[in-house]
C-alpha positions in Angstrom: 35.6 -1.1 70.7 38.0 -0.2 73.5 41.4 0.0 71.7 43.8 0.9 74.5 43.8 1.2 78.3 42.4 4.4 79.8 44.8 4.3 82.7 43.0 6.1 85.6 44.8 9.4 86.3 46.2 9.5 89.9 46.1 13.3 90.3 42.5 13.5 89.4 41.6 10.7 91.9 43.7 12.2 94.6 41.8 15.5 94.2 38.4 13.7 94.3 39.5 11.8 97.4 40.6 15.0 99.1 37.3 16.7 98.2 35.4 13.8 99.6 37.4 13.2 102.8 39.2 16.5 103.5 42.6 14.8 103.5 45.3 14.4 100.8 45.9 10.7 100.1 48.6 8.4 98.7 47.9 6.5 95.5 48.7 2.9 94.6 48.1 1.1 91.3 47.8 -2.6 90.5 47.4 -4.2 87.1 44.9 -6.6 85.6 46.4 -9.7 83.8 46.0 -11.9 80.8 47.2 -15.5 80.9 49.0 -16.7 77.8 48.8 -20.3 78.8 48.4 -22.5 81.9 44.7 -22.5 82.7 43.3 -23.8 86.0 46.7 -25.2 86.9 47.4 -22.8 89.7 45.4 -24.5 92.4 47.1 -27.8 91.9 50.7 -26.8 92.2 51.1 -26.3 88.4 52.8 -23.9 86.0 51.3 -20.7 84.5 52.5 -18.0 82.1 50.5 -14.8 82.7 51.4 -11.2 81.9 50.3 -8.1 83.8 48.5 -5.7 81.4 48.2 -1.9 81.2 44.6 -1.9 82.5 44.6 -1.3 86.2 43.0 -0.3 89.5 44.0 2.9 91.3 43.4 3.3 95.1 43.9 6.4 97.1 44.0 6.1 100.9 44.1 8.2 104.1 43.9 7.1 107.7 40.9 7.9 110.0 40.9 8.6 113.7 38.1 6.1 114.3 37.7 2.4 113.5 35.7 2.8 110.4 36.6 1.6 106.9 34.9 4.0 104.4 35.2 2.8 100.8 34.1 4.7 97.8 34.0 3.3 94.2 34.2 5.8 91.4 33.1 3.1 89.0 29.9 2.4 90.9 29.5 5.8 92.4 28.8 4.1 95.7 30.1 4.4 99.3 30.2 1.6 101.9 31.1 2.0 105.5 32.1 -0.9 107.8 33.4 -1.2 111.4 36.8 -2.8 111.3 36.2 -4.4 114.7 33.1 -6.1 113.5 33.9 -7.3 110.1 32.0 -10.5 109.1 34.0 -13.5 107.9 32.2 -13.6 104.6 31.3 -10.9 102.1 27.9 -9.8 101.0 28.2 -10.3 97.3 29.0 -6.6 96.6 32.0 -4.8 95.0 33.1 -3.8 98.5 33.8 -7.5 99.4 37.2 -7.3 97.6 38.7 -4.3 99.5 37.0 -5.3 102.8 38.3 -8.9 102.3 41.8 -7.5 102.2 41.2 -5.6 105.4 39.9 -8.8 107.0 42.8 -10.9 105.7 45.3 -8.4 107.1 43.7 -8.5 110.5 43.6 -12.3 110.3 47.4 -12.2 109.7 47.8 -10.1 112.8 48.5 -6.8 111.0 46.5 -4.0 112.7 45.3 -1.4 110.4 43.7 1.9 111.4 40.4 3.2 110.2 40.7 4.4 106.7 39.1 6.2 103.8 39.8 4.7 100.4 38.7 5.8 96.9 39.0 3.2 94.1 38.7 3.4 90.4 39.7 1.0 87.7 39.6 0.3 83.9 40.0 -3.5 84.1 36.8 -4.8 82.4 34.6 -6.4 85.0 33.6 -10.1 84.5 35.9 -10.4 81.5 38.4 -12.8 83.0 41.2 -10.2 83.2 41.4 -10.2 87.0 39.7 -7.0 88.0 39.1 -8.6 91.4 42.8 -9.3 92.1 43.7 -5.8 90.8 41.4 -4.3 93.4 42.7 -6.6 96.1 46.4 -5.9 95.5 46.0 -2.1 95.1 44.0 -2.1 98.4 46.6 -4.2 100.1 49.4 -1.8 99.2 47.3 1.1 100.2 46.4 -0.3 103.6 49.9 -1.6 104.4 51.1 2.0 103.8 49.2 3.0 106.9 51.1 0.4 109.1 54.6 -0.4 110.0 54.3 -3.9 108.7 57.0 -5.3 106.4 55.8 -8.2 104.3 57.0 -9.6 101.1 55.3 -9.5 97.7 54.7 -13.2 97.9 53.0 -12.7 101.3 50.8 -9.9 99.8 49.8 -12.2 96.9 48.9 -15.0 99.3 47.0 -12.7 101.6 44.9 -11.3 98.7 44.2 -14.9 97.5 43.0 -15.7 101.0 40.7 -12.7 100.9 39.2 -13.9 97.6 39.0 -17.6 98.7 37.5 -17.1 102.2 35.9 -13.7 102.3 34.6 -13.4 98.8 34.1 -17.2 98.4 35.8 -17.6 95.1 38.2 -20.6 95.1 40.7 -19.1 92.7 44.4 -20.1 92.6 47.3 -17.8 93.2 47.9 -16.6 89.6 45.9 -13.4 89.6 47.2 -11.9 92.8 50.8 -13.1 92.0 51.1 -11.5 88.6 49.5 -8.3 89.9 52.4 -8.2 92.3 55.2 -9.5 90.1 54.3 -8.3 86.5 57.2 -7.1 84.4 57.2 -4.7 81.5 57.4 -6.5 78.1 57.5 -9.9 79.7 55.3 -12.7 80.7 56.1 -14.4 83.9 56.5 -18.2 84.3 55.3 -19.1 87.8 55.7 -22.4 89.6 52.6 -22.1 91.8 53.9 -24.7 94.3 57.2 -23.0 95.1 56.2 -19.5 93.9 59.5 -19.4 92.0 59.1 -17.2 88.9 61.1 -16.2 85.8 60.5 -13.4 83.4 59.9 -14.6 79.8 60.5 -11.9 77.1 57.6 -11.2 74.7 59.2 -10.1 71.3 58.7 -6.4 70.5 56.9 -7.2 67.3 54.2 -9.3 69.1 51.2 -7.4 70.4 48.5 -8.7 72.8 45.0 -8.3 71.5 42.3 -9.3 74.0 38.8 -9.9 72.7 35.9 -9.7 75.3 33.1 -12.0 74.3 30.8 -9.9 76.6 29.7 -13.1 78.2 30.1 -12.2 81.9 31.6 -14.8 84.3 32.0 -14.8 88.0 34.4 -16.8 90.2 32.2 -16.7 93.3 30.1 -19.8 92.7 28.9 -21.5 89.6 31.0 -23.4 87.1 34.4 -22.2 88.3 34.0 -23.6 91.8 32.5 -26.8 90.3 35.5 -27.3 88.1 37.8 -26.7 91.1 35.9 -29.3 93.1 36.2 -31.8 90.2 40.0 -31.2 90.0 40.3 -31.6 93.8 38.4 -34.9 93.6 40.7 -36.2 90.9 43.7 -35.2 93.0 42.3 -37.0 96.0 41.7 -40.2 94.1 45.3 -40.2 92.7 46.7 -39.5 96.1 44.6 -42.2 97.7 46.1 -44.8 95.4 49.6 -43.3 95.1 50.6 -41.0 98.0 53.6 -39.8 96.0 51.1 -37.9 93.8 50.4 -35.1 96.2 48.9 -32.8 93.5 48.1 -33.1 89.8 51.5 -31.3 89.3 53.1 -34.6 90.3 51.1 -36.8 87.9 51.9 -37.9 84.3 49.4 -39.0 81.7 50.5 -42.5 82.5 49.5 -42.1 86.1 46.2 -40.6 85.2 45.4 -43.4 82.8 46.4 -46.0 85.4 43.6 -44.8 87.7 41.1 -43.8 85.0 38.6 -46.4 86.0 38.6 -45.1 89.6 37.4 -41.7 88.5 34.1 -40.4 87.1 34.6 -39.6 83.4 34.2 -35.8 83.9 36.8 -35.8 86.7 39.3 -37.7 84.5 38.8 -35.2 81.6 39.4 -32.2 84.0 42.5 -33.8 85.3 43.8 -34.6 81.8 43.5 -31.0 80.9 45.6 -30.0 83.9 48.3 -32.5 83.3 48.7 -31.8 79.6 48.4 -28.0 80.2 51.5 -28.1 82.6 53.5 -29.7 79.8 52.3 -27.1 77.3 53.4 -24.3 79.6 56.9 -25.7 79.7 57.0 -26.1 75.9 55.6 -22.6 75.3 58.4 -21.0 77.5 61.0 -23.0 75.5 59.5 -21.8 72.2 59.5 -18.2 73.3 63.2 -18.4 74.3 63.9 -20.1 70.9 62.0 -17.4 69.0 59.8 -20.2 67.6 56.4 -18.3 67.5 54.9 -20.9 65.2 55.2 -23.5 68.0 53.8 -20.9 70.5 50.7 -20.5 68.3 50.3 -24.3 67.9 50.5 -24.8 71.7 47.9 -22.0 72.2 45.6 -23.8 69.8 46.1 -27.1 71.6 45.5 -25.4 75.0 42.2 -23.9 73.7 41.0 -27.3 72.4 41.8 -28.9 75.8 40.1 -26.1 77.7 37.0 -26.4 75.4 36.8 -30.2 75.2 38.3 -31.7 78.4 37.6 -28.9 80.8 34.4 -27.8 79.1 35.0 -24.1 79.9 34.2 -22.4 76.6 30.9 -21.1 75.2 29.5 -20.4 71.7 30.5 -16.8 71.7 34.1 -17.5 72.5 34.2 -20.1 69.8 33.1 -17.5 67.3 36.0 -15.2 68.4 38.5 -18.1 68.0 37.1 -19.0 64.5 37.3 -15.3 63.4 40.8 -14.8 64.8 42.2 -17.9 62.9 41.0 -16.3 59.6 42.8 -13.0 60.1 46.3 -11.9 58.9 49.0 -11.6 61.5 47.6 -14.1 64.1 50.3 -16.1 65.9 48.0 -17.8 68.4 44.5 -17.5 70.0 42.8 -19.1 73.0 40.3 -18.6 75.7 42.0 -17.0 78.7 41.0 -16.7 82.4 38.5 -18.6 84.4 36.4 -19.6 81.5 32.6 -19.8 80.8 32.8 -16.5 78.9 35.2 -13.7 79.3 38.0 -13.1 76.9 40.3 -14.6 74.3 44.0 -13.7 74.2 45.5 -13.3 70.7 49.2 -12.9 70.0 49.3 -10.8 66.8 52.2 -9.4 64.7 52.5 -5.7 65.5 52.0 -4.5 61.9 48.6 -6.3 61.8 47.4 -5.6 65.4 45.2 -2.6 64.7 43.6 -4.1 61.6 43.1 -7.4 63.5 41.3 -5.6 66.3 39.1 -3.6 64.0 38.2 -6.6 61.8 37.4 -9.0 64.6 35.2 -6.4 66.3 33.3 -5.8 63.0 32.9 -9.4 62.1 31.8 -10.5 65.7 29.2 -7.8 65.7 27.9 -8.8 62.3 27.8 -12.5 63.3 26.3 -12.2 66.8 25.0 -8.6 67.1 27.3 -8.2 70.1 29.5 -5.1 70.5 32.7 -6.8 71.8 35.3 -5.0 73.8 38.6 -5.3 72.0 41.7 -4.3 73.9 45.2 -3.8 72.5 47.5 -4.3 75.5 51.2 -4.5 76.5 52.8 -6.5 79.2 53.2 -4.2 82.1 54.9 -3.8 85.5 53.3 -5.1 88.7 51.7 -3.1 91.5 53.4 0.0 92.9 52.9 3.3 94.7 52.1 6.1 92.3 54.3 9.2 92.8 
């Protein structure tokens, strides 16, 4: 069990970077994230309610006199060297795709970056649906931008990093992960309108803790079911738009709209779209419930969101269902659901603070007894977004 974030230590990484490169570097940190509600809505103009968490990626950077990008991962103990003037337009399926994708996206935007050495370490669990990839991308973006005179907004950084993941890495994710890495707020979730990129902080009560349970079923965004689901959602959006041009995205559709054109859609496409349309409504209701202090309604909406994600979107798996079943039997639970891209990964659990430690220990023990899997259980807090580390 992993009870709390390790938080990579910047001074230690700066020292290792200097030992490796001979130059003192600057450090930048970007968080992972957990999504409280609003799943797969972010690439159809919808609403999301994520929170940055206190698991993060730390990047230390120094400029080089040549045109090489030299990347070193502490986690993998591997170094990759690339020529900035001969970057491919697609990655190679390696960890280095994420930072190199950011370098590629910066150059695509017309921002010239010098050669650089970068050392990266993170404690965001890989393949768990907690956005380790966006954490790496945003930390890298801040680091590389520090080597230039470019002045770009946080919104532009998020969009640039999303482009790196979509085009260079080949994962058709929405804007949520990169956006919350840039705009996270301590002790708050953030309501994001992914069409306008307008965002509002939503306080998480102090007596509510985030307990994240890792099923240990790995998932990947680059290919597989995630991209299949996105294609199904895009197909539903296209069909609606074809018959009613006012419905530019699923964000514009109601259940009545969806039902009107149900017979024009394959059954699986209709169900994916129904999840998106109902999920947008649940996000709005959840935010209202948080503001009203109505945690019972928050918990009910999380349960409904999980059922929709499982049944209409078909993004759950047997191991996740065991975690949800166990969580619903434990004292102190407010709400539980599958979070992230789906097909494995983590559940997010809102738990009364006085029960959080016992909840974490109990669910770890029972999950191991049931499935013989040693789950990662993380007690987290909502945390600030990416920033330089002094």
